[in-house]
N, C-alpha and C positions, 0 to 999 in steps of 0.2 A: 217262199219255198225255192223259187228259181235262183235267187241270190245265194241261198244256202247250198244249193247243188253246185253252183259255180265255185263257191268257196271250197267245197269238198274236192272238186276237180283240181283246183289250183293246188290245194294242200297235197293231193295225191301225186301231182306232177312234181312238186317240190321234193316230196319224200322219195320219189323214183330217182330224181336227179341226184339227191343227196346220197342215196344208197349207191348209185352208180359211181359217184365221185370217191366215196370212202370205202367201197367194197374191198375186201381183202384181195390182194393180188394172188391169182391162182397159178400164174406162170412161174416156172422155176428160174433161178438166176441164170442157169445155163441156156435156157431157151431165149431169154431176153438178150443175153450177150450175143447169141447167134444172129439176132436181128439188128444189132446196133450198126449204125453207120460209123465211118472213121471219126467224124466230128463228134458224134455222141460218145465214142470211146474216149476221145481226148478229154471230154468233160468229166469223165470218171477218174482221171488220173492227175488232175491239176485243179488248182483254185481258179476262180472265175474273175477275180478282182485285181486290176492294176491299182496302184496307189491313187492315181488321179480319178479313175472311175469309181473306186471304192469310196473316196472322200466325198465326191459329188453325190453319189447314190445314197450314201449314209446320211448326208445332210437332208436330202429330199425325204428319205424314208422316215427320219426322225421327226421332221416337220409334219408329216402326214399321220404318223402312227404313235409318236411319242416314244418310240423304241429305237435303239441303235441297230443298224444292219449288221448281222453277224457275218464273219468270214464263212464262205460257203464253197462247196465242191460237189458236183455230180448229180444235180437234179435231172430226172428223166420222167417228165409228167405223163407222157403218153403210156408208159408202162407202170405208172404209179410208184416209181422209185424216188424216194425223197432225197434231197440234198443232205450233205453233212453240214449242219449249222453248229458252229462251235464257239467256245469261249475259253480263254485261259482261266485258271481257277484254283490255285493251291490254297487260297484263303477265301474262296467264294466266287460267285458269278461276276465276270467283268463285262458289264453291259449297262446301258442306260436304264435306270430304275432303282428302286429302293431295295437293294439286295443286302443280305447280312454279310458283314466283314468278320470272318472268323480269325483267330490267331493263326499265323502262318505255320508252315510245316515244321520248322525247327522248334517252335514253341510247343506245338502239339506233341512232338516227339518226347518232350520232357514229361508228359503225362504217363508214359509207359503203359498206355491203356488202349489196346487195340479195339475193344468193344466201343469205347467212346469215339474212336476214330471212325468206326463204321457208322455211328450216328451222325457224325459230321458229314460223311459222304452222302448219306441219305438226305440230309437237310439241303446240301448243295444241289443234289439231283432234283429235288422238288422245286427249288428256285430256278434251276436251269430250265425245267419244263415250263415254268411260268414265263420265262423270258423267250420262249419259243426255240430253245436250243435242244439238240439231241446228242451233243458231244461235249465233254469237259476234258480239257487237257490237264489231267491230273491222274495219278500221283507223280510228284517229282521226287525222285529217289537217288539222285547222285550223291555219293559219299562226300563227306566233309573232310578234306585233307588239311586245311588251314583255316582257322576261324575268321581270318580277315578276307576270305573270298567274298566277292560281291553278291553272290546269290546264296549265301549261307542260309538265309531265312527260308529258302525253298527246299532245304535238305532235311532229312530225318536224323542227321548227325553222322558220326564217324563209324558206326558199327553196321555191318551188313545184315546181321540177324534182326536187329531192332528195325532197320529200314524195311526189310521184307515183311516182318510181322505187321507193322503199321500200314505199309503200302497195300498189302493184300486186303486188309479190312476196309480201307478207304475206297478201293476199287469195287469191292463187293457192295458197299453202301451206295455208291453212285449208280451201279448197274442193277441193283436189286429188283426194281420193278420192271426192268427191261424196256425202259423208254429212253434212257440216256447212256451213251457209250463213254467209257473212260479211256484216256490215252496216257500211258506211262511215259515218262521222259527223264532225262535226255540220254539216249542210248548211243554212246557210252563214254565213260571216263571224262566227264565234263564237270569241272569244278573251278575253272579259272576264267575270269572275265577279260583280263588284259589280253588283247590279241586273240580272242576266242575264235575269230575267223581264220587266223593264220597259224594257230597253235598245233604243233605236231606232238601228240602224246605218245611216248614209247612205253611199252610194258611187255613183260614176258607172259607166256601163256598161263603159267600157274597163278601169277598175280591177278590176271583178268578172271580166270575161272573161279578162284577161291575167295577173292576180295571184292572185285568190282562188278561181277556178274550175278552172284547168288540171289540178291534181292530182286533183280529184274526177273530172274528165272522163276522165283516163287510167285511173283505177280502174274506171270504168264501161266504157270501150271496150276497154281492154287487159286488165284484171283480170276483166271479166265479173262484177262483184260482184252478189250476189243482192239485197241490200237497201241502202237508204240511210236514215239517221235524220235527221230535220229538227232544226234548232236551236231553242233557246228564244227567242232574240231576234227583233226585227223587222228587216226590211231595207226601207229607204225607206218606212216607215210601216205595213208589213203583217207580221204574224207569219210566221215561216218555215214553220210547220206548216200554214198556210192561204194560202200565197203561190203563186198560179198561175204567176207568172213563173218562180219557181224550180222548182217541182215538175212543171210541164207544159211550159211554153215552152222552158226550158233543158234540164232533165233528160231529158224524154221526146222532145220534138219535135226539139230540136237535137242531142242526144247519142245518141238512140236507146235509152235505158234501158228494159229490159223487165221489171225486177224490181219489188219492192214498196218503198213508203216507210212507215216507222214513225215515229210522233211521239216526241219526247223525253218523259221520264217525267212524268206527272201534269199538268204545265202546258205542254203542247206545242201545244195547239189550243184555241180559244175559241169556235168557231162551227161548227155542224153543216153548214150550207150552204156556207160558205167552205172548210171542210176537204175536203168531198166534191168540190166544183167545182175545187179546186186540184189534187186528185190524191193526197191523203193516204190511203193504203190501210188503215192500221191505227192506231187510237188506243190507246196503252198507258199504264199497265199495267192499267187498268180502264175500264169504260164510263162516259162522261159524255155527250159530245156525239154519240157514235155508238150510243147506246142505241136500242132499238126505238121507244120513245115519241118520242125526239128526231127520228129518221128519219121516222116517220109524220107528225109535226107539220110537218117541213120539206116533205114530199111534199104534204101537204094545202094548204100555202101556195104550192104551185107553185114552190118554190125549187130543188128537185131532183126526180129521178124514180128509180124502182127500177132503171131501166137504168143510171143513174149508179152505183148501188151495185154492180150486176153488173160494171161496168167496173173497179171497184176490186178486186173479189174475184178475177177471172179470173187476173191475173198471179201473185198470191199462191198461188192454188190450183195452178197449173201448176208453180210452183217446189217447193211442198211435196210434190206427187206425184212430181216428178222426183228430189228428194233422198231422199224416203222417211222412214220412222221410224228414229231412231237405234238401232243394235244394242246400245248400252250395253256395249261391250267392256270386259273387265277389264284393269287395268294390272298387269303383273307387276313384280317388283323390278328386272329388267333395263331395262325401258323407263323406269321412274322414275329410275334412275341415269343413263341416257343423257340424259334431259331435264335433269337437274340438272347434268350435265357440260356440256350445251349452254348452260345459263344462265351457267355460269362462263366458257365460251368467249366468249359474247357480252359479258360484263362486261370481259373482258381486251381484246377487239378494239375496244371502245367507249371505253376510258379515254383521255383526251386529256392529253398532257404539254404544258403551256403554257410552262413555263420550266424550265431545268436548267443551273445554273452549276457543272458538275462535281461534282454531289452524287449523282446517280443513274446507274446502279443501285448500291445498297448492296452492299458485299462482306462476306462473313462471315469473310474472312481477318483474323485479329487482333482481331475484334470480341468484346468481352466483355459488353456490355449495349446494349440498345436501349430507347427510351422512347416510349410512345404517349401523346399529350396531347390533352385535350378530351373533353367529354361524348359526342360522337359516336364516339369511339374504341371504346367498348364498347356502342354502341347499334345494334340491328338496324334500320337505317334503310331501310325498304322504300318510302318515299314515301306516297302517299295510301292509307290503310288501307281506305277504302271500296272500292277497286278490287283488293283481294286476296281470296284464298280464306280458309278458316278458319285463322286464326292461323299463317300461314306464317312470320311473324317469329320464332315460337318455334323454328323449325328452321333459322333463318338463321345465317350465319357473319359476325360483325362484324369490324372491323379488328383488334382485339386478339386475338381467337381465331384469325384468319387468320395473323397474324404468329407466334403460338405454334405453330400447326400447322406452319408452314414451318420454324421453327427447332427443332422437337422433336428431341432427341438431340444437338444441337450443343454444349450447355453454355452457350449465350449466354443471359444473363438478360433477360427481357422484363418491363419495368416499366410502370406506368400511373399517371397522375394526371389529374384533371379540370381542373387548372390554376387552381382557385379560390384555393388556398393559394399565394401567390406565392413564399414562402420555399421551400416544398417543390418548386415548379416549378423554381426556380433550382438547388437542390441536385441534383435528379435530372437536369436537363438538362446540368449541368456534368460529371457523372459518366458520362453516356451517350456512346457512340461515334456514335450516330445518333438523331435524333428525328423522329417522325412527328406532325405537328399536324393534327388532324381538326376541320374547321370546316364550317359551312353551315347547312342548313335541314332541317326535318322537315315532316310533314303539319300540324303545328300552325302553321307559318308560311305554307304554300302548299298548296292543295288545292281540290277541288271544294267549292263553298259551298252548303250546303243550309239550307232553312228549314222549320219546321213550319207548320201552318195559321194559327197566330197571328203568324207573322212572326219567330219567334225561331229562332236557330240550334239545331239538334238537340242537346239536352243530352247524349245518349248518345254523341256523337261529336265530338271536338275538331277543329275545322276552322279552316283559315287563310284560305281564299278567296284573293283577290289580296293580295300583300304590300303594305304601305303605302309602302315605299320599297325601294331597292336596296342598303341597307347590311347588313353583317353584324351579329350581336349584339355588344354591347360586350365580352363575355368573349372571343369569337373574335378581335376586333381586338386585344385585349390580348395574347393568346397569339401572334398573328402577329408583333407588334412586339417582344415580349420574348424568345421562345424562340431565334431565330437569334443573339441576342447571346451566349447561353450555350453554344450548340453550332452550329458552322458547318455540320455535316452535318444540316441540317434540311430536310425535305420537307413542304410544306403540301398537304393533300388536301382539296378542296372537295366536299361532298356536297349534292345538291339538284337540282331541275329547272332553275330559272332562276338564273343566277349573280348575285353582287353586282357593283357597280362596284369595280374593283380598283386604279384609278389612285392612290388615296391611299396605298397600302401596297405595291404590287407591287415597288418598288425595294428594299425591305428583305427580300424573300423570295428565298432562293437557288434554290428549286425549287417549282413549283406544278403540281398535277395536278387535272383535272376528272374526277370519278368519277361524277357524276350520282347516281341511285339505282341501286344495282348488283345487285339481286336476291338470291336466297337463298344464292348462293355468292360474294357480293361480297368478303368478307374474304379468302378464299383467292385470288381473282383479284387483289386489290390486292397481296397479298404476292408473288405471282408476278411482278408488274410491278416492284415496288420492288426486288426482289433480282435482276432481270434474267433470270429463267427465261423470261419472256415479254417481247417487245419491244413497247412501246406503238405503236399505229398509228391511234388515233382522231383525228378532225378535228372542230373545233367546228361544230355545226349552226346556230349563230347568232352574231352579232357582239356583242362586249362593248365598248360605247362607253366613252369616258373619263368622260362626264358623263351622269347619269340624265336630265336635262332634255331631252336630244337625242332620246330615244325618243318614239314616238307615245304620246299620252296615254291613261291609264285613268281615267275619271271615278270619283271616290271619293264615294259616297253611301251612307247606311245602307240595308241591304236592306229592301225592302217586300214584304209578302205580297200576293198577288193573289187574287181571289175565284173562281178557277176550280174550287174545291172544290164549288161549287154548280153545277148544270146551268143555266147562263144565258149569254147572249151577253155577251162582254166588250167594252166600248167601247174603241176604239183611241185611246190617248193617248200622248204622248211626253214623260214627265216627265224622262227621261234620254236624251240623244242624243250620239252621237260619230260623227265622220266618219272613214272608212277611206280613206286616201290611196293614191295610185298607187305611192308609194315607201315601202319599209320595209327594215330591216336594212341589208345592205351596199349596196343600190341607193340607199337614202336617204343613207347616209354619203358615198357617192361623188358624188352629185348636189349635196349641200349642204356638202361638205368638212368633215364632222363628224369630229373626232379619235376614233380607235379604239385601244383597248388591245390587243385580240386580234381578228383578222379571221375572218370566216366561212371555214370550210375549213382553218383553221390547226391544226397539231399537229406536235410534234417526235417524234423517234425516237432510239434508242440507236445508230443508225448514220446515215450520210449518204448521200443519194441525189443523183444528177445526172440531170436530164432534158434531153435534147438531140436533135438530128436531127429537128426538128419539120417535118412536111410534110403536105400534103393531096394526095389522089389526082389532082386537077386544079385549075386556077385559075379556071375559069368554070363556073357551074352554072345549070341551069334550075330552075324552081319545084318540079318533081316529083323532082329529084335528091336524093341523100344525100351530104353532105360526109363524107369519111372522113379523119379526122385521125390521123396516126401520129406516134409519138415513141419514143425509146429511153430506158429507165430503167436506170441503172447504180447498183449498190450499191457505193459507194467506201469503205465502212467495214469493220469487222471482224466484224460479226454479221449474221445473217440478219434481214430485216425486211420489212415491207409498206408500200408507198407508194400514195397515192391520186392518180392523174393526173386533174386537173380541167380541163375545157374550157369556156371562157367565150366568148361572142360579143359583140362591141362594136357600138355603133350611132352612132358619132360622125358618120357621114355621113347619118344619117336626116333626112328633111324634117319628120317628126312628132316630137313629144316622146317620147323613149325613154330607158331607163336607160343609164348609161355602158357597162355590160356585165351579162350575166346568165349563170348556169350553164346549159349545154345538154348536158352529158354528163360522165361520170366513169367511172373504172375502177380498182379496187383490185388491185394486183399484188404478189405476194410474190417477193422476189429474194434469192438466196444472197449471202453476203459475197463481194465481188470479182466478182459475176456481173452479168448484164444481161438485159433482157427488152424485146421490142418490144410496144408497146401500141397498139391501134387503137380509136378512139372514133368512133361514127357519129352525125352530126347531120343529120337530115332538114331540107332547106331550108325546108319549111313550118313548122318550129319557130321560124323567124325572123319570122313574120308578126305583124302588129298587128291589133287589132280596129278596123275602120272603122265608126264609129257611124252614118254617113250611109247606107251601103249595107247595114248589118247583116251584114257579112261579114269574113272574114280576108283580109288583103292583105300580100303580100311586096314590099317596095320593091326596085326594080332598082338596087342600089347596091353599092359595095364594103363588105365586112364584115371588120373585124379579128377574128382568132381568137386567143384568149389561152390558152396551155397552161402549167400549172405545178402546184404542190402546195398552193396556198391562193388566196383571192380577192385577196390583197394584191398590188399591181402589182409590187413588188420580187421576188415569187416567180413571176412569169409571163414567158413569152416570146411574141412575136407573129408571126403570119403573116397574110396577107390573101387573101381570095377575092372574086370578083365574081359577082353574081347577075344574069343577063341574061334 
């Protein structure tokens, strides 16, 4: 009995301690802030890890726990304020452990499926919690100006509306259960890797407001995103991380953002006073310009005050207290399988069939052998390895393995050649009933571009940065031109973030698929598409021009190191400058009559759809109204499929310079064979506004607007109705 009583006492004590440790904080953020010491305040506005300390601590932590130490900022245990523990993550958690590698942002954009994107966000959030993280640096929503940009895979493409629609849902999915905060990035005008640390991007106010800001604005106002990451580059002469126009005037004053702004890593801010005055809440991943000495020095010079520091701390503090400390949930086998299945589903729904001359889907009836050609055929091509967890490529399904999995037990021989031996290529192709040619890029061709303190690319990681041109490798071009001569049933599959120019060889290819980087289950997804188990429904998230020279430029200069590794103010200079224009992608092509091989929003199916009976709920609208566009979608083929109804608004009657048309709504609908469905897409009239630089306000012209409805941005695929705004 005595032992039992003692056990009960011990249990009660443990329960008391536990309740004390994890009791909800009853103090307000304001009251906690008022009690903080200067050192505690500094911990709230900067990362805690130097590179040396971080690497040592991470090694020890991993040895003890089996997990990688996350980048952190701002734990205050005595007030029960958790640290920000974060990970990169546009395609999943980047940390030690068995996390799911999803197709990256550009691939998922091709799904044109915001609901699917929200499911991805939710899955990433669950895995982040299991990794002990409370912050994911996603969504990445910088617009794609040129497909050879190094971080193309992190973009939703060239269109602001698509980027906003997808980004909002990803953020909602990540933040849905209120345990993980999302951080949208990179704000703003960041799409060039060459000299990203020295690049000065110039743009006029209308271009920023109408083209490069709207998707961020939607993520702030509709997605209620917790955080924003500033970009490396300068805008109109000032670095984004210390740019008051961006971080205060636009983000907070105009859009009403209530969250925190974090700098991009290492070289995202160069001035203590400018960063503080601009509204940069947290310098990451370590303290340079936001150190106690730097702050005290700036205060002594009357450049800033401690009240300025308090203003930076308060929104971060409120969010951390609201979201709380992560519970570090365990992932069971069921959840991991569900997430892996979701990764495959995303890859299937994102694959774009660009051309098909009666080649696909392959039939197994009478098939004796199939040939996979090209080095990428048996390569686990996951894209930028920097943005993956611990070796997920080791668990990935490549195209060769996916085809073998699909044909297991059929007796059909699956052969492979890298194509370098041309005699072997010819013999195997002539004997095959079907050939799959795998071409494209890897992270060695296109990726984030990093440098070490001496200005050299990091030797431990093979990086591509921006591609030097939009051509395929010569071996790929040889395979594309030769293989269809030997086997008529040839499908070419392109892998990569940004496509090549296809005009020199597209006529010799009977079938072409854009797979992007397709995640851990990509090979299985590809097999399901090729053999017709899944009907392709992806649409291009950017335009493929006929000629590379027609794209906006990417200045090519050797990367230079900057001296922000030392705590000193960096003088603003503009060694590299590029102008971001009002037009890009399909708006540029339509305005300048640029020839296009494949249009934005284009993608084929194994069935045929008919879009008709297009109407609007009325003919005249006021500025506060919503235009409701309806149409009927009929599947006139023999298999079930999904179509993306796209709604564009034209500006041919505008008195100010406007695009020919822009995307203002879309809806993906699945329709049975011989079935039909009614689709309604809502377009708020205020979405038609332009930014008036004189009044600094949005204005809707009172004119007639053509509404284009169809299944791509190509005019041949669209039908027109007209509405008036009065």
